N, C-alpha and C positions, 0 to 999 in steps of 0.2 A: 621199395620203402617197406619198413616193417619195425614193430616194436618201438615206435616213437623216433627212430633214427630216419634221417633222410639221406639216401644215396643220390646226391644231386646229379641230375641227368638232364642237361640242357640239349640232348640230341633226341628227345621224345616229347610228345605233347601229353600234359598232365590232364586226367579226368578230374571231375569235381572233388572226389575223395582224396586224390593225390595232391591237388592244389591246396585243398584245406589243410591237409597234413603238413605240407611244406611251410605254410604261413604259420601254423601253430609252433612248428619246430623253431622257426626263426624268432618268434615272439618269446618263446621259452628259453631259448639259448642267449637272448639279449634283453633281459628284463628292464634294464635301466635305459635302453635305447629304443624300445618299441611299445606300442600300444596297439593290440589287435581287437577289433570290434566288429560286430555286424551292424551295418547301417540300415539294413532293411531286409526283406525277403522277396524272392522272385514269385512269379505266378504259381510255380510248383513247390514253393516253400523252401527253397534253398537260400542259405545266408549269402549276403553280399559282404564279403569280408574286405574290410579297409584296414590296412596296415600303416600306422603313423610311425615314422622314424624320426627321432630327435633324442638328444641327450637331456634326460630329465634332471641331471645334476646342474645344468646350465639354465634351468628355467623351463617352465611348460611351453608346449608348442604354440599355444595361442598367443604368446608373447614374442614370437619369432615370425619372421617372413615365412609363408608357407608355399609349397609347390605341389601341385595336384598332378597325378599320373593315372590314367586308366587304360584298359584294353579289353578287346573281345566284346564290343558293343554289338557287332554283327556276329551271330553265332559261329559262322564258318571261318571267321578270321581269327583262328586259334593262336597264331604266333604272337598276337598282341598281348595275350595274357602271359606268355612265356617271357616276352621282353620286359614287361613290367615286373614279373617275379625276379628276373635276372637283375634288374636295377636294385631292387630291395636287398637281394643277396650280396650284391657288389658292395653297396653301401655299408652293410653290416659286417661283411667279411674283411673289408679293408680299413675299417675304423681303428684308429690308434697306430696304424702303420703308414697309411697314405695322408700326407699333411692336408691336401685339399678336401679329401673326403671327410677327415676328422674335423676340420673347420666347418664344413657344411652341416655335418650332423649336430655339432655343437651349437651353430648359429641359425639353422633353419629347421623347419618341420616339413618333412615329406609325407604326403598322403597318397598311398598307392592302392589303387582298386584294381587287381589284375583282371578280374572278370566281371564286367557289367551285366552280361547275359549268360548266367550259368545254366539255365534251362536249354536254350538253343545250342549252347556248346556241347552239352552232354549228349543231346540228340545227334550232333555231328560226329561226336566221337565213338558213339555206340550203335548207330544205325546207318544203313547205306545212304549215301549223300549224292544228290545231283547238282543243284546249284543255289538253293535258297531254302532257308529254314524259317527265318523271321525271329520273333521274340520268343519262341519256344512255348508259347501258349498251347499250341496244337502239336501233335505228332505229324509227321509227314502225310500229307493227303487229307487230313482231318478237316482243315479249314475249306477244302474244295468239295467235300463230299456231296453237297447239295447241288453241285454243278455238273452238268453233262460234259464228257469229254475225257481226255487222257489224263491219268493220275500216275505220278511216278511210282514205280514198284521195282524191287529186285527180282525179276521173274526167274532167272536161272539160279538164284541163291549163292552167287559168288561173293556177296558181301558189298557190292557197289552198283550203283545205278549209272548206266551210261546211255548209249543210244540204240536205236533199232533201225535197220534198213531193209528194204525189200524192193525187188525190181518192179518198175512201173514206167511205161514209154512216156508218160507225161511228167516224170520225175524232175525235180530241180537239181539233182546231184548226180555225180559220177565219180568212179574211183580214179585216183591219179595214175597216169601211166608211169610216173617216176617212183611212186611208192603206193601200192594198192591199199594200204591201210588208210590212206588220207582220202577224205571225201572233198571234192572241189565243186564249185558251182558250174552248172552247165551254161555254155555260152549262148548269146542270143543268135538265133537261126541255126542252132546245132541240132542235127538229127542223125539217126543211123547207129547210135552206139548204145551201151548198156547204161540205162539211167535208173536212179533210185529215189524213193521217198525216204526221208530222214526225220525221225522224231525221238523224243526221249524214251527210255525203256519204261514200259508200264501197261496198264490195263485202261480200257476205254468204257466209260459208263454210258449206258443207252447207245451203244454203237449201232448205227443202221447201215453201215457199208459205205457211207459216203465220206465227205471230207471230215478229217479229224481235228476237232477243236482242243485247244490246251488252255484251260482256265488260268488266269493270272493268280498266283498264290496271294492270299489276303491276310496272312500273318504279318504282324506289324513290324516296321522298321524303327528300332528304338532311337536311331539318330535322326528322326523327324518328329519326335515327341517332345522335345524341350520347349518351354514356354515362350521363348523369345522368337517373334516372327513365325509362330506356328500357322499352318494353313490346313484347312479340312480336306477330306479325301479328294474332292473335286480339284483342289489346288496342289495337293501334295500326296502322292501315292504312299499309302501304308503309314500315314501320319498318326494313327490312332483315334480314338473316339473324341478326344479332347486333349489339350495340353496336360501332360503329366498323368495321362490315364493308365500308363504302364507303371507298375510299382517299382520297377528297377530305376526308371529315370526320375520318378518322384523322390526315391531315396537319395539319389545322387544330388538333386537339386536342393533338397533339404539340408543335406551335409554341407554343401558348398555355401549356402546362405548362412549357416551356423558358424562358418570359418572365414569371417572377413579378412583374416590375415593372409589368404591365399593371393599370391602375386603372379601366378602363371599357371597354365595348364597344357598338358600334352595328351592327346588321345591317340592311341595306337590302332590303326587299321592295317590291312595286309595286302593290298594289291594295287600297284602302280609305281612303287619305288620312288616316291616323291614326298616333299614336305610341303604342306598347304597352309597358307593364311586363311583366316575367315574371310571369305571372298568379298562379302559386302555387308552392309548394315541396311537391311530392307532394300536391297538394290542400289544403295547410294555408295559412292566412292569413300574410302577411308579418309579421315582428316590428313592432310599432308604430312603433318609431324608423325602421325602414326604410321603412315605409309613408309616414310623414311626409316622409322624404328623397325618395322616389320622386315624391311629389305636388309638392315644390318644384322638383325637376329637370324633372318634366313640365310645370309651369307655364312654365319657361324654354324648354322645346320649343315650347309653344304660341306663346309670344311671338316666337320666332325664325322659326317655320315657318308658322304659322297653322293647323296641324293640331290636331285634338282629341286630348288625351291621355286613354288608357284605362287604369285600374288593375285593373279587375275583369273576368275572363274573360267573364262573362255579358253585359257590355255590348257585347262585340265578337262573340261567336259567335251562332249561330242556334239556335232551339229544337231540342233533341235532339242538338246536337253534343256529342261526348264531350270529355273533357279532353286537351289536347295533351301529348304525352309525348316525351321524347328531343330537345328543341329546343335551339337554340343558346343563347338567353337563359336557359333553365332551367340548362344547363351552367355558364355564366359566373357566374350568381347563386346558384343552388341548390348547386353543387359547390364553387365557389371564393369566394363572397361578393363577387363583383365586380358593381358596378351596371351592368346592361346594358339595353338598349332595342332595340325593333325599330320602324323607321320604314317605314310602308306609304306609298309615294310618290304614288300616283295614285288618283283617285276619280272616274271618268266620271259616276257617279250624282249626286254633289254638283255636278259641272260642269253637269249637265243640269237641275238644280233638283229632283231627286227626294227626297222625304222618306223617311228610313230609320228603322225601328224597331230595327235592329242595324247594325253596321258591316261585318261580313264580307260580301263581294259575293255570295254565293250567296243568291239570292232569286226569288220568283215575281213578275214584273212585270205590272202592270195595263196595260190598253190606254193609259191616260193616261200612265203611265211610259214605255211604248214609243214613244209619240208625242213625249215630251219628249227621248228619246234620238235619235230620228230627226231632230228639229229641230236638235239640237246637231250631229249628224253632217252635216246638209246645210249648216249655217252655218259650222261650224268646219273640216269636212274636205272640203267641197264634194262630199258624198255619198260619199267614198271608203271610209268605214267600213262600207259595206253593198254586198252584191252583188245586183243586181236578179235576180228570178226569171226563169230562162230555160229553155226546154224542152230536155230531154236524153233520149235513148233508153238507158235503163239495161239492161244485159245480162240481168238477173235480174227486175227489176220492171217493165219495159217503159217506157211514157211517165211521165216525172217531171219535175219543175222543180228546178233547182239555184239556190240563192241564200241570203241571210241575212247575219248580222253577221260581219265580219272581227274577230276577237277580240284578235289580238296588239297592234295599235297603236291599239286604242280601249278595250278593257276591261282588258288586262293591263298596258299601258304607255301613257304619254302619246304622242300623235302627234309626229312628228319636230319640228315647228315649235314645239312647247311643251316640248321636252326641255331646253333650256338654262335656261329659267325654273325648271323643277323642280330642276335642279342647283343653280342659285345660291341659291334659297331655303333649301337644307338646309346650307349651309356654316356658318352662325352657330351652329347648335345644337352641332355637333361641336367648334367652337372653345370654346364656353362649358363643355362637358363636359370636354374636355381640360384647360381652365384651372381646373377645379374640384378637380384632383388635389392630394392632400397634397405639401407641399414641406418637406423637413427642411433646416434651416439651423443653423449654429453662430452664436450671438449672441455675448455677452460671453465673453471668456477672461481669467481673472485668474491671475497668477503672484505667489505670495507666498514671500519667503524665510523659511525656518524655522530657519535656523542650522545649523552643521555640514554645510554643502554639500547641504542638503535644501531642496526647494521643494515647495509646494503648488500643483497646477494645477487649476483649476476652470473648466469649460466649461458654458455654458447652451445646451441644444440646443432649438430651437423648430420648430414646425410652422406655416409661413406659409399653408397651404392652406385651402381651403373644406372639404374632406372630411377626416375623421380618418384617422390613418395605418392604421387597420384597415379603413377604408372603410365597412363595414356591420356591423350586429349579427349578420347571417348569417355573415360571416367568422369571428366568434368562435365561434359554434355549431359550424362545421365545422373549427376550428382551422387557419383559413387567414389569421389576422391576425398576420402577422410583427411582431415587436417592433422598436422602434427601439433601436439600440445606439451606444454611444460607445466609440471605441478610441483609445488613444494610441500613437503610434510614436515611439521614442526615437532621438535622435541618438547618435553615438559617444561612449563614455565615461559614459553615463548608464544607470541601471537603477531599477526600481520597488522601493519599500519596502512589502512586505506588501499590495499591492493588485494586482488583475488588470488586465491591459492593456484588456480588453474588459468594459464594463459594460452590463447590459441595462436599458433605461429604460421598457420596456412600450410601450403606445400613447399617442400624443399627440392631443388633441382638435384638431379644425378649427374654423373659424368657424362652421360649421353646428352643432356641439355647443354653442356658447355664443351661439345666436341670440336667446335672451331675456335681458332684463335679470335681475340676480341676484334669486333668490327662495329663501327658506329651504325651499321645498317642492321644489326641483329642484337636484341637485348640479351643479356646474360641474366638468367634467373639465379636467385641466391641459393647456394647449397647449404648455407647456415644461417641461423638467426639467433638473437639474444633475448633472453627472458630475464626480468628483473623484479625483485621483491624488497620490500622494507620490512625487517623483522625487529620486534621490540622484545627485550628481556624484561619480564614482569617482576623479577626479583623473587619468585617463589621457588627457586631452586630448579632442578632438573639437569638433564644432560648438556644443554645449550648446543645441540647439534640439529642440523636440518638435512633432509634427504630430498635431492632433486630427482623427479622421475619424468623422463622424456618418453613420449609414447606416440605411436602412429599405427593404425590398423594394418598397413602394408609394410611398415618399417620396423616393427618390433618395439620393444621397450628396453630402456637402459636406466640404471639408478646410480646415483653417486651421493655419499653422505659426507658432509663436511662439518667442522667445529667452528663455532662463531668466535672463538677467542678464549684466552685463559681466564678462568673464574677468579 
């Protein structure tokens, strides 16, 4: 990238400056379709860039159903920001040529925040990485400096942090006979071989020659800092000092609350290769109708992406993992009743042919599993996902060997040559979800003369969308289901007779609500309702026209102007 031009490269990971430049380029190249703004700043003062995509010539975004997309909440999950950017590029590049894209950009507002965590992402991109950075408030190791024990460090200066091993007859590990690069666990009752201690590469604060403690990182997890179902540190590891204590999440929540037109949300994370529903609402099951809706939308996700859809937390987590609290999807669905999904973009275990009992990537790998991973590494990455064991003189431990898996572009993210493939396969699901939004339209408008310069104006307001105008049953439970309204605006010389200009119509069903043929055992909710006004011509001149405005927070706004009759 240079000189204001962007050489689009979805086979690499953009740093903050490159991502910022790409977003500004899109905004400058499509001024009537975009609005780029900073919705806040990170701990280290970086802008959180939100790109709104909608056709300004068809109305403001706030009068259209909105769809929210973000990525890179966890700093090492860099692919999320690239997929979000790719979706923005796809929409703008195909506008005018692709009928579906054009209709969506004309009738929807897309809110795309590619990088929720710019500080942490920049650390991952520019500094050696082991497995966790957090919210980027601290540089690697800074949050642990007060604690004794091992702190990650690139000791040999090769640009990555891997593992260290050294011989120890009490060691828990041994080299595989089938591939000496692989470390496997020592069996119960096994003696007489070469065994090793295995720890992350780094230095040990206040080392006394005994057992090596490894302090838990205390930099925050931004996906535990949302206000809905938040839990303090004793209940939820890395949740932050209080809900919205992290400026990045505070900015996201304030933006979402200021945009009640948002009808859905998708958060991109990057390891497990699955689509996740918000697992629970404070530990309770979803309302049955919402569970059915999630299953249908999840099926669409499976069709579009090939990822497995997971509705229940126990299928995703590992034994003993507690309930996740203070999450983005919990906030969108639990607090606002908005259908939200998480897509985990990458699964090296599936790529390697490893069978899984659960989908969360934390697991103990057998020797055979490690051999499959190593084979995939050798075939797909030319061995670059692993650092061969090499001798090193450790200042505290003496002779050790440094080596092991490079985690960032193997386990956490797809390797660069697979990135564009991952980006492309995720576009369709977003378009289908955005297309499922409710759409409020004015249908038939009738004007009848009543005599004595009075007219009856009747308008039918319809929902064309797949989703109902309240989106979910949860939205009703938390009073977030804004009603559809119809309003009449009068031209000069006209007034209303004993009727209110604004009529509340409640919620309108979507096609999803009427998915079954009629049955006496199931009520059909109405997809349309009628509003009626009596208008009187005062004889003072004027246009003798009225404008009907149908409006709904989630379903957008429609207008229609009619004449009351010949003067």
